[in-house]
C-alpha positions, -999 to +999 in steps of 0.1 A: -419+150-337-412+170-363-398+157-396-361+159-398-347+179-427-375+206-430-381+239-413-413+245-399-424+281-411-432+308-391-467+310-400-490+283-423-487+292-461-526+295-466-531+310-500-559+331-488-544+344-454-518+368-455-516+385-418-521+367-387-558+373-382-566+356-416-544+328-407-557+326-371-597+326-386-591+301-413-575+277-389-605+279-365-630+276-390-609+240-402-600+227-363-633+238-347-664+233-369-694+252-362-723+229-345-755+233-328-756+243-292-782+236-262-799+262-248-785+271-212-806+284-192-799+320-177-814+314-141-797+283-117-812+267-098-800+234-077-812+203-089-832+175-074-814+142-074-781+161-072-753+137-055-736+155-028-695+165-040-676+151-010-640+160-003-636+117-013-645+126-048-621+153-055-594+132-033-598+102-061-599+125-088-566+143-080-550+110-075-555+100-113-543+137-127-506+138-135-488+167-121-467+169-151-491+176-172-496+211-192-516+237-179-546+254-200-548+297-198-542+299-162-509+277-161-522+266-127-502+225-128-520+199-109-492+197-085-508+230-068-545+220-064-530+186-050-514+211-023-544+235-020-566+200-010-544+185+012-533+221+034-574+233+030-599+203+028-625+224+020-615+248-003-619+233-036-651+218-024-664+254-018-651+261-055-667+231-076-697+220-051-720+244-061-712+241-098-722+208-103-751+215-074-765+242-103-751+222-131-730+251-144-702+255-162-681+293-159-678+311-190-644+317-175-636+278-171-646+270-205-614+288-221-583+265-238-552+271-253-548+253-285-513+247-298-511+243-335-487+213-348-479+206-383-488+172-394-452+154-408-447+140-439-473+166-456-465+174-495-479+210-487-491+236-454-514+256-472-545+242-459-552+239-428-559+202-434-520+203-426-521+206-395-537+197-358-542+213-327-540+201-292-561+216-266-548+225-230-576+233-206-575+244-173-569+225-147-595+230-118-620+225-144-605+195-158-608+183-117-648+180-115-650+169-152-630+136-142-655+137-113-687+138-130-673+110-159-670+087-128-700+098-122-716+093-159-696+061-162-715+041-136-748+057-152-738+048-186-731+011-174-762+012-159-787+022-180-766+001-210-759+033-227-723+022-242-723-011-267-711-039-242-687-044-270-670-010-273-637-014-252-624+023-251-629+050-225-645+025-201-625+013-170-604-020-170-608-023-209-576-009-232-571-015-271-553-048-261-591-060-251-603-047-284-580-061-307-577-095-286-615-098-293-610-093-326-582-121-330-606-141-311-633-137-327-616-143-366-601-178-351-628-189-337-653-181-367-628-203-391-632-233-371-662-246-387-643-238-420-659-209-427-638-172-441-641-140-424-640-109-439-636-077-418-646-038-424-626-012-404-644+017-402-632+055-387-648+082-378-643+114-390-635+143-367-643+125-338-652+147-309-658+176-327-685+159-343-710+158-313-741+177-317-746+191-281-784+190-286-787+157-299-765+140-268-784+159-241-818+151-258-805+115-257-796+111-223-821+122-210-846+102-227-825+073-217-832+084-181-797+098-170-800+123-139-815+157-147-782+175-133-760+154-149-773+164-180-779+198-173-743+204-167-728+182-198-751+208-214-736+236-200-697+222-201-705+218-241-717+255-246-701+283-246-664+274-249-635+300-263-600+289-271-563+307-283-548+288-310-507+294-302-488+293-332-456+314-338-470+348-348-505+343-336-525+368-321-529+345-286-566+363-282-596+341-272-622+335-299-657+313-298-657+275-311-683+255-317-667+224-307-686+194-300-664+180-271-630+197-266-602+171-271-581+167-239-608+164-216-615+136-191-649+133-201-650+134-235-637+097-248-663+089-223-695+107-240-682+103-275-686+068-267-717+069-254-732+090-284-720+066-312-732+034-293-760+032-322-735+029-348-729-007-334-749-036-345-757-070-339-745-096-370-762-130-372-728-144-384-702-120-372-694-094-348-694-054-345-666-042-324-654-010-315-629+011-298-640+050-293-641+060-330-624+030-345-650+004-358-649-032-373-677-053-388-668-088-393-688-112-413-686-155-416-699-171-446-687-197-468-673-173-494-656-143-491-681-123-518-713-133-492-691-115-467-692-084-488-723-088-493-732-088-458-710-061-450-725-039-476-760-044-459-747-040-425-733-009-432-764+009-450-787+016-412-747+025-399-746+051-425-784+063-421-778+064-380-744+085-389-761+111-412-788+113-386-764+122-358-744+138-380-710+123-379-694+104-409-666+080-417-629+084-432-629+071-466-588+067-464-594+051-432-617+028-445-601-007-453-613-044-457-594-074-449-599-117-456-588-136-433-570-169-439-560-201-428-531-221-446-559-241-458-580-214-474-553-205-498-570-195-535-557-217-559-538-204-589-552-180-616-582-181-588-601-151-596-594-115-577-614-115-540-645-090-549-642-054-534-669-038-512-683-007-524-693+018-502-709+055-507-698+051-543-666+042-535-647+008-541-623-008-516-602-039-524-594-063-498-559-055-487-526-077-475-523-056-440-542-035-421-529-011-391-557-015-364-547-002-327-514+002-336-509-035-344-505-043-377-526-076-391-521-098-421-546-123-432-532-153-421-527-135-385-485-139-386-462-118-368-437-112-390-450-076-410-460-065-373-427-064-358-413-059-385-428-027-386-425-021-350-385-027-357-380+000-383-401+022-359-374+019-331-344+020-358-363+057-367-364+062-336-325+058-325-315+069-352-330+101-346-314+105-314-281+097-328-283+130-353-291+148-318-259+140-305-232+153-308-209+139-333-173+136-318-182+120-286-215+100-298-239+090-269-234+090-240-239+060-214-265+076-195-287+085-231-278+052-240-293+038-210-321+058-213-329+050-250-324+012-242-354+018-222-377+034-244-368+018-275-379-017-257-420-009-255-418+005-292-404-029-304-424-052-279-458-032-289-478-062-293-461-090-277-494-094-259-512-108-286-488-119-312-454-136-306-424-125-327-406-153-346-365-163-334-352-146-365-379-113-358-359-119-318-327-123-335-328-093-351-342-072-324-314-087-297-288-078-325-303-042-332 
């Protein structure tokens, strides 16, 4: 949602770009940093061990596709492909089956629209970093990507390509499982009287930093099917994108991006790629949700915890550099969990900060992770206060958009109430709001 009271400029105001073409090139260079691409064979041959594509595979993929999803450059929504599949069962099979058999992703299908949006709340918009992009891919391609994702998910589990404490991009797991595991780990480690500290890390750039050659090499070494590895290599190659913003050229340009956002298979490829970053801690836990990582340590003092976390970070950093990924400094945070019996006495020295890559990170009084606001005592007040503020802000925005004379119509009020409840109650599966907070929510 755009910030109220600010008019979005017609063109991003970049100091060294005076024409739409220069703006387009500057945004492309920032939003899609170049990465080495795997070599795609010029002669296509069927792969041994190829699993035949069946109509049931396409039906299962289409059931998970929303007809309301925005299409890519071909402008064909999923609803059309669903009707085609019902009317002529073999059409999509004849279109997608040979591509998987020879492990090829056509260049014509590798085109995408990149919708450029400004990030709300930025002090200025004279840098490409003040903008983000939403990538819209072609729907027929995403059907095949979803099929490969289902097959790769089974392979990843059997070959243990994904860390066992990874909760993202896997069936039957969600951010709730990650947050609940973190809370349960903290409370379990606190029971014997230990002090627990958690370091929060976030991979900078996420999907864009995947090196396709390293990705394919890792899959081959792990024993993944050859046809699947070759298809992934083709999928990650020869991509083009057309940036869409006010005044843009709307021409396709080649991009060397890791794995495209918006693709059904991209999150799974990412968690496989970064599985090596999760480590086993002797007295603690390494937990992750896609590109969000936590390292928890438990000893008799917070000072020992910090030293342990610093030592644990060294091999993670080395592995990350080898695979050309890094961590976001603004999203690196430390928290020291406390029980009511672990309060510091008066005039006690401040808990030690952690030093990582020349940066100092002091322990915080609250941390936001996966939409949950955590405090050292795991109380729910801060979390639901934030949720209440978000709901009130959304209500104020809708109210400003309604006619000033008549106010909100009964129909709009009803819809707003339906949308408001999930905003208010997000996190209630783990945290319980106090009576006072419940009263504020009911009054609101």
